[in-house]
C-alpha positions in Angstrom: 75.7 -57.6 90.1 72.9 -56.0 88.6 69.8 -54.1 89.9 66.8 -56.2 89.9 64.4 -54.8 87.0 61.3 -54.5 89.7 62.1 -50.5 89.8 60.3 -50.6 93.5 63.9 -52.2 94.9 66.5 -50.0 96.0 69.9 -51.0 96.0 72.7 -51.2 98.0 76.2 -51.8 98.5 76.5 -52.1 94.5 79.9 -52.6 94.2 80.3 -52.6 90.2 82.8 -55.9 90.4 85.2 -54.9 92.7 86.5 -57.6 95.6 85.1 -56.5 98.7 88.5 -56.2 100.3 89.1 -53.3 97.4 86.7 -51.1 98.6 88.4 -48.0 100.0 85.7 -47.0 102.4 83.1 -48.4 104.0 79.8 -46.6 104.0 77.3 -46.9 106.9 74.4 -45.7 108.0 72.4 -45.4 111.1 69.7 -43.3 113.0 70.5 -44.1 116.6 72.4 -41.6 117.9 74.0 -43.1 121.0 77.7 -44.9 121.6 77.1 -46.5 118.2 77.3 -43.6 116.4 80.6 -42.4 118.2 82.1 -46.2 117.3 81.3 -46.0 113.9 82.4 -42.4 113.3 85.8 -42.9 114.9 86.6 -46.3 112.6 89.1 -46.1 110.1 87.9 -45.7 106.5 84.4 -45.6 107.7 82.5 -43.0 105.8 79.0 -41.9 107.1 75.7 -41.9 104.7 72.7 -39.6 105.0 69.1 -40.2 103.4 69.0 -42.3 100.2 72.8 -42.5 99.7 73.9 -46.2 99.1 75.3 -47.8 102.1 77.5 -51.1 102.7 76.4 -51.5 106.5 73.4 -50.7 108.1 72.8 -50.7 112.0 69.0 -50.0 111.2 66.2 -50.3 113.7 63.7 -53.1 113.3 60.9 -50.7 112.4 62.9 -49.9 109.1 63.3 -54.0 108.6 59.6 -54.5 108.8 59.3 -51.7 106.0 62.3 -51.9 103.4 63.6 -55.6 104.2 61.7 -57.4 101.2 62.3 -54.0 98.7 65.9 -53.6 99.4 68.4 -55.2 96.9 71.9 -55.8 98.7 75.0 -56.9 97.0 77.0 -59.9 98.5 79.2 -58.0 101.3 76.4 -55.7 102.5 75.3 -56.2 106.1 72.5 -55.3 108.4 71.8 -55.3 112.1 68.8 -58.2 112.2 67.6 -60.9 111.2 64.0 -60.5 108.9 62.1 -62.2 111.6 64.5 -61.8 114.6 61.1 -61.2 116.9 60.9 -65.3 116.9 63.2 -64.9 120.0 62.6 -61.6 121.1 59.0 -61.0 121.2 58.0 -62.9 124.8 55.4 -65.2 123.6 57.2 -66.2 121.0 60.3 -67.2 122.6 58.2 -68.6 125.0 56.4 -70.8 122.3 59.4 -71.6 120.4 61.1 -72.8 123.7 58.4 -75.3 124.8 58.1 -76.6 121.1 61.5 -77.5 121.1 61.5 -78.8 124.6 58.9 -81.4 123.1 61.0 -81.7 120.1 63.9 -82.7 122.5 61.9 -85.1 124.7 60.8 -86.7 121.6 64.1 -87.6 120.0 66.4 -87.8 122.8 64.4 -88.2 126.1 63.8 -86.3 129.1 66.9 -86.1 130.6 68.0 -83.6 127.4 64.2 -82.1 127.1 65.2 -81.0 131.3 68.0 -78.7 130.1 65.3 -76.5 128.6 64.0 -75.6 132.0 65.2 -72.5 132.3 62.3 -70.2 132.1 59.5 -69.7 133.9 56.1 -71.2 133.6 54.6 -69.0 131.4 51.1 -68.4 129.7 50.0 -66.1 126.7 47.3 -64.2 127.1 44.3 -63.7 126.7 44.6 -67.0 124.2 45.7 -68.9 127.2 43.6 -67.3 129.8 41.5 -70.4 130.8 44.9 -73.1 130.8 46.0 -70.0 132.8 43.0 -70.0 135.6 43.6 -74.0 136.0 47.2 -73.4 137.0 46.7 -70.5 139.2 44.0 -72.2 141.2 46.8 -75.4 141.6 48.9 -73.0 143.3 46.7 -70.4 145.2 49.3 -67.7 147.2 51.8 -67.6 144.7 52.8 -64.1 142.7 52.7 -64.2 139.1 53.7 -61.5 136.9 52.0 -59.7 134.0 54.2 -58.2 130.8 53.4 -57.0 127.7 54.6 -59.1 124.9 56.5 -56.7 122.9 57.2 -53.4 125.0 60.6 -52.9 126.9 61.9 -51.0 129.8 59.8 -52.5 132.5 56.4 -50.7 130.6 53.1 -52.1 131.7 54.4 -54.5 133.9 52.7 -55.6 137.4 52.6 -58.1 139.9 49.6 -59.7 141.2 48.4 -63.0 143.3 44.5 -62.5 143.2 42.5 -63.9 140.1 40.3 -60.4 140.6 43.7 -58.2 139.5 43.6 -60.2 136.6 39.7 -60.3 135.8 40.3 -56.2 136.3 43.2 -56.4 134.1 40.8 -58.2 131.0 37.9 -55.7 131.4 40.2 -52.5 131.2 41.8 -54.3 127.7 38.6 -55.6 126.2 37.9 -53.3 123.1 41.0 -51.0 123.3 42.5 -49.8 120.1 45.7 -50.7 119.2 48.6 -48.3 120.5 50.9 -46.9 117.9 49.9 -46.3 114.0 49.4 -49.6 112.7 48.2 -53.1 113.7 50.5 -55.8 113.5 49.9 -57.7 110.1 50.0 -61.4 110.2 53.1 -63.3 112.2 54.7 -64.5 109.1 55.1 -60.9 107.7 55.7 -58.6 110.8 58.3 -58.0 113.0 56.0 -57.0 116.1 58.9 -55.7 118.4 59.0 -52.1 118.1 62.4 -49.7 117.1 65.7 -48.6 118.9 64.9 -45.2 118.6 67.2 -42.2 120.1 64.7 -41.7 123.0 64.6 -45.3 123.8 67.1 -47.1 126.2 66.1 -50.8 125.8 64.1 -49.9 122.5 60.9 -51.5 121.2 58.3 -49.0 120.3 54.8 -50.0 121.8 53.1 -50.7 118.2 51.4 -53.4 119.5 47.8 -54.5 120.9 47.5 -53.6 124.6 45.7 -57.3 125.5 48.6 -58.9 124.4 50.6 -60.2 127.5 52.0 -63.0 129.1 51.6 -64.1 132.5 54.5 -65.3 134.3 55.3 -67.5 137.4 57.1 -64.7 139.1 60.6 -66.0 140.6 59.7 -65.1 144.4 63.5 -66.0 145.6 66.0 -64.2 143.6 69.4 -64.2 144.9 69.9 -61.0 146.7 73.3 -58.7 147.3 72.9 -56.0 149.7 69.5 -57.5 150.3 68.5 -56.0 146.5 67.5 -57.9 143.6 69.1 -57.9 140.4 69.3 -59.3 137.0 72.2 -59.8 134.2 72.5 -58.5 130.9 74.7 -60.4 128.6 75.3 -60.1 125.0 75.2 -63.0 122.5 76.0 -61.9 118.4 74.6 -64.1 116.1 76.6 -64.4 112.9 74.5 -67.4 111.3 71.5 -69.7 112.0 72.4 -71.9 109.5 74.7 -73.0 110.6 74.9 -71.8 114.0 77.4 -69.5 114.5 76.9 -67.5 117.7 79.7 -65.6 119.8 79.7 -64.5 124.0 81.1 -61.4 124.9 83.3 -61.4 128.3 81.8 -58.3 129.8 78.2 -57.6 130.9 76.4 -56.2 133.8 74.2 -56.8 137.1 71.4 -54.3 137.1 70.2 -53.9 140.9 67.1 -52.4 141.9 67.0 -49.4 144.3 65.4 -50.7 147.0 65.5 -53.5 149.3 63.5 -56.8 148.2 60.2 -57.7 149.9 57.2 -59.8 148.9 55.1 -58.2 151.0 54.8 -55.1 148.7 54.4 -56.5 145.0 53.2 -52.7 143.8 56.4 -51.1 144.4 58.5 -51.3 140.9 61.4 -50.3 142.4 61.6 -53.5 144.1 60.5 -55.8 141.4 61.8 -54.2 138.2 65.6 -54.0 137.7 65.3 -52.1 134.4 67.7 -49.1 134.4 64.4 -47.1 133.0 62.5 -47.5 135.8 65.2 -47.4 138.7 66.8 -44.1 137.7 63.2 -42.4 138.0 63.6 -43.7 141.9 63.7 -40.5 144.3 66.9 -41.7 146.0 68.8 -42.6 142.8 72.2 -41.5 142.3 73.4 -40.9 138.8 77.2 -41.0 139.4 76.9 -44.1 141.6 74.1 -46.2 139.3 72.7 -49.4 140.0 75.4 -51.6 138.0 78.1 -54.2 138.6 80.3 -55.4 135.7 80.1 -59.2 135.4 83.8 -59.4 136.5 83.3 -57.9 139.9 80.0 -60.2 140.2 81.4 -63.5 139.3 84.2 -62.5 141.6 82.0 -61.9 144.5 79.9 -65.2 143.7 83.4 -67.1 144.0 84.1 -65.4 147.4 80.6 -66.6 148.8 80.3 -69.9 147.1 83.3 -71.0 145.7 84.7 -71.2 142.1 83.0 -74.8 141.2 79.6 -73.4 142.2 80.2 -70.8 139.7 81.8 -72.4 137.2 78.6 -74.5 137.2 76.5 -71.4 137.3 77.9 -69.9 134.1 77.9 -73.0 132.2 74.1 -73.4 133.1 74.2 -69.8 131.6 75.7 -71.0 128.2 73.2 -73.8 128.1 70.5 -70.9 128.0 72.1 -69.1 125.4 72.8 -72.2 123.1 69.1 -73.8 123.6 67.4 -70.4 123.1 69.3 -70.0 120.2 68.6 -73.6 118.9 64.9 -73.3 119.4 64.6 -70.7 116.7 67.4 -72.0 114.3 64.6 -73.6 112.2 61.8 -70.6 112.1 64.6 -67.7 112.0 65.2 -66.9 108.2 69.2 -66.8 108.1 70.2 -64.2 105.4 74.1 -63.9 104.7 73.4 -60.0 104.7 72.4 -60.6 108.9 73.9 -60.3 112.0 72.2 -60.1 115.1 73.5 -58.7 118.8 71.2 -59.7 121.4 70.9 -58.2 125.0 70.0 -61.9 127.0 68.3 -60.8 130.6 69.0 -63.5 133.2 68.0 -63.7 136.6 69.6 -66.2 139.5 67.5 -67.7 141.9 68.9 -68.3 145.7 69.9 -72.0 144.6 72.2 -70.6 141.7 70.1 -71.4 139.3 69.6 -69.0 135.9 66.8 -68.6 134.4 66.1 -66.5 131.2 63.6 -63.6 131.2 63.9 -62.2 127.6 65.9 -61.6 124.9 66.4 -58.1 123.6 66.7 -57.4 120.0 68.1 -53.8 120.2 69.6 -54.0 123.8 70.5 -50.4 124.9 73.3 -48.8 123.4 73.1 -45.6 125.5 75.4 -45.2 128.4 74.4 -44.6 132.1 77.8 -44.1 133.3 81.3 -43.7 132.1 82.1 -47.2 132.8 78.9 -48.2 131.0 80.1 -46.0 128.0 83.6 -47.6 127.9 81.8 -51.3 128.0 79.6 -50.3 125.3 82.2 -48.9 123.2 84.3 -51.9 123.1 81.5 -54.1 122.6 80.2 -52.3 119.6 84.1 -51.9 118.1 84.3 -55.7 118.6 81.2 -56.2 117.0 82.3 -54.4 113.8 85.8 -56.7 114.2 83.6 -60.0 113.9 81.5 -58.9 111.4 84.5 -57.9 109.5 83.3 -55.6 106.9 87.3 -54.9 106.0 87.3 -58.9 105.5 90.6 -59.2 107.7 89.8 -62.5 109.5 90.3 -66.1 108.4 87.0 -67.5 109.5 89.0 -69.5 111.6 89.2 -67.2 114.5 87.9 -68.4 118.0 88.1 -65.0 119.9 88.2 -61.7 118.4 88.5 -59.0 120.8 86.0 -59.5 123.9 84.1 -62.2 122.0 84.8 -66.2 122.5 83.4 -68.1 119.4 80.5 -70.1 121.4 79.1 -72.0 119.1 79.8 -72.9 115.3 77.3 -75.8 113.9 78.4 -77.7 117.6 80.1 -76.7 120.6 83.4 -74.9 120.4 86.5 -75.8 122.8 89.1 -73.7 124.6 91.6 -76.3 123.3 93.4 -75.7 120.1 92.5 -78.7 117.4 89.3 -80.3 116.7 88.7 -82.4 120.4 86.9 -86.2 120.1 83.5 -85.2 121.3 82.5 -88.8 121.7 83.0 -88.7 125.5 83.2 -85.1 126.0 84.9 -86.0 128.9 87.8 -83.1 129.0 85.8 -81.1 126.5 85.5 -77.4 128.0 83.4 -74.8 126.3 85.3 -71.8 125.1 83.3 -69.2 126.8 84.7 -66.6 129.7 81.8 -64.8 130.8 83.0 -62.7 133.4 86.5 -63.6 133.0 89.2 -61.1 132.2 88.9 -59.2 129.0 92.5 -58.4 127.7 90.7 -57.0 124.5 93.7 -54.5 123.7 96.3 -57.2 123.4 94.4 -60.1 122.0 93.5 -57.6 119.1 96.9 -56.2 118.6 98.3 -59.8 118.6 95.2 -60.8 116.1 95.7 -58.2 113.3 99.7 -58.6 113.9 99.5 -62.2 112.8 96.7 -61.6 110.3 98.8 -59.0 108.3 101.9 -61.4 109.0 99.9 -64.1 107.2 98.8 -61.7 104.5 102.6 -60.8 103.5 103.8 -64.5 103.6 101.0 -65.4 100.9 101.6 -62.8 98.8 
């Protein structure tokens, strides 16, 4: 392919007519100095590119995307780590708007029972534009707890809990007329990514280039499931390779993030009680760096099974699968599905005492900085397997249902654990191809997979 005539465009991955699999090396670029850099540098045949050199693979931050995507020519094989308008899912107010719209669409097309499958996010209002609707709802349920969150920040920044309208009035007065934080005002919704970027300083990574007055007010889950008296949420990884058609993978490993202090509703001002973000918890005076505040998902699943039995656990994890699929479907028609793009999302899920999962938010740039050796190993494997699925080396056939720790969850429709094409008409014996929190024997699986692929290649040559 040749360069476009417009000289403002930057060309990347120009392969000069060579086939994708004939490339001797894959040129990568990233600005993230963390686990990702270790994985990229150790990958056989991958070579780091710095400054303005041409690249084949760029794990970019979202600020690069906002500034450069529309001015960059990319050859067929080139891949970058975000969809152009990923913020439709990863900015809190847009996520809720899209889910509400999708729920209404389902109700019209398939009825209330189907629409009810989207009831997995707390009642939410965008502030200040839905302030009067919020006040109306607030007065219907006096005394309950609400939580205020900035729409595009992370790491627990700017979050507070409240039960009185006076608190929200004070907040409104405090934000009126304030200038934007960061360097620029965000342009219109259709042309901007309002989430910030994942840089070397951040852990769950979105810079605060947003108006301080843009928040969501959300009903606080007052009955979280507790372990050892402490609140926690789950971080789960979903890899989307395409939106049209929707093709999504679910990673087997993830973790539960615990608060450092026992849960109580009598102290709504204590962030160590209510916010499970590691960035918050590690500032606690009695935080233990070696012990940390995380459980791997396997341990969490085993704990729940011992307490509630395997059937209750299967139902819970099936309900979480529903969250991943429905949330992606809610933005399927609005995300710009570019063949050069993929996205590794970090889902934050809260479980309540009834074992109901709630979607809190979706991160476009989940933290890749490790907080412990166990965390480092998980993220290293996660990133290696992400690169296997992205498949810059062109080794996969495209028919795989498992690659390392990733299981193909949705491929323009639900994917069955059983081999072959199942009859979906009755869905009677259909079991979804997801194994969240199950054994992750990725090393054996990868060995077998690539051995099999090599044999197929030899047989066909």
